[in-house]
C-alpha positions in Angstrom: 115.8 108.2 93.0 114.5 104.6 92.9 111.4 104.1 95.0 112.0 102.2 98.3 110.1 99.0 98.9 108.6 97.4 102.0 111.6 95.0 102.0 114.0 97.9 102.0 112.2 99.4 104.9 112.2 96.1 106.8 116.0 95.8 106.2 116.5 99.4 107.4 114.6 98.7 110.6 116.5 95.4 111.2 119.7 97.4 111.0 118.7 99.4 114.1 119.8 97.5 117.2 117.3 99.4 119.5 114.4 98.5 117.1 115.5 94.9 117.2 115.6 95.0 121.0 112.0 96.3 121.1 110.8 93.8 118.5 109.5 96.5 116.2 108.4 95.6 112.7 107.4 97.5 109.6 103.8 96.4 108.7 103.3 98.7 105.7 105.4 101.2 103.8 104.9 103.3 100.7 103.0 106.2 99.1 103.7 108.7 101.8 102.9 106.4 104.7 104.4 103.8 107.0 103.1 101.6 109.8 105.2 100.2 112.6 104.0 97.6 115.1 105.4 96.0 118.2 104.1 93.5 120.7 103.5 95.0 124.2 105.6 93.0 126.7 105.9 93.3 130.5 109.4 94.7 130.2 108.1 97.6 128.2 105.6 98.8 130.8 105.9 101.6 133.4 105.1 101.3 137.1 101.3 101.5 136.6 101.2 98.7 134.1 100.8 100.8 131.0 103.2 100.9 128.0 106.0 103.3 128.8 105.8 106.7 127.1 109.3 106.3 125.8 108.2 103.3 123.8 105.3 105.3 122.3 107.7 108.2 121.5 110.2 105.7 119.9 107.4 104.3 117.7 106.2 107.8 116.7 109.7 108.9 115.8 110.5 105.9 113.7 107.1 105.7 112.0 107.3 109.4 111.1 110.9 108.9 109.7 109.9 105.9 107.7 106.8 107.7 106.2 109.1 110.6 105.2 111.5 108.2 103.7 108.8 107.2 101.1 109.1 110.7 99.7 112.6 111.9 100.6 114.5 108.6 100.2 116.5 106.6 102.7 119.1 109.2 103.9 116.9 111.0 106.4 117.0 112.0 110.0 114.3 113.3 112.4 114.4 117.1 112.7 112.1 117.1 115.7 108.7 115.9 116.8 106.1 116.4 119.5 103.8 113.8 121.0 100.6 114.1 123.0 99.6 111.2 125.2 95.8 110.9 125.0 95.1 107.9 127.2 97.0 105.1 128.8 98.4 102.5 126.4 97.2 99.1 127.7 96.9 96.2 125.3 98.8 93.5 123.4 100.1 95.4 120.4 101.1 99.0 119.5 100.4 100.2 116.0 102.0 103.5 114.9 100.5 104.8 111.6 102.4 107.7 110.1 101.6 109.7 107.0 103.3 112.6 105.2 101.3 115.8 105.4 103.7 117.8 103.2 107.0 117.0 101.5 109.5 119.3 99.9 112.9 118.6 98.4 114.7 118.5 101.7 112.1 118.2 104.5 108.8 116.4 105.2 106.2 117.1 107.8 104.4 114.0 109.1 101.7 113.0 111.5 101.6 109.7 113.5 98.6 108.2 115.3 99.5 105.5 117.9 96.9 102.9 118.6 96.9 100.1 121.1 95.2 96.8 120.2 93.4 94.9 123.0 93.4 91.1 123.4 89.9 91.2 121.8 91.1 93.2 118.8 89.7 96.6 119.8 91.9 99.5 118.8 92.2 102.6 121.0 94.0 105.8 120.0 96.6 106.4 122.8 98.8 109.1 121.4 99.3 111.5 118.5 102.5 113.0 117.2 103.7 115.3 114.5 107.3 115.9 113.3 109.7 117.0 110.7 112.2 114.9 108.8 115.2 116.2 107.0 117.4 114.8 104.2 120.9 114.4 105.3 122.6 115.3 102.1 120.0 117.2 100.2 118.3 116.2 96.9 120.2 114.5 94.2 121.2 116.8 91.4 
């Protein structure tokens, strides 16, 4: 398998209409890790003015899957994940940093920390997630 590049990851994200709708972008990709970012906009907030939990879950899911793609290749799907919301997400940018904890031939387990960046540049951990990612077609033989 040829190693995927940051440009490959960006093209993959750009092919996801929902990711384009949210304005997500791949900030880093490679060596068992990936970082996704998105600007926090008013239309992504819930009724109390915080970033909606569904947006945090989306970012965790995608970051985990992209991180796993660095070890398993591009043909992957999320097997499942859990997320813990630690504190309200209030700021100007969401940063989802995922890394592979373990990768086998067909499955990877990943962790994702989700930070919110304030107007002043302070980062606050808002949520943490862990999940598994599976190859769709198994390893190349």
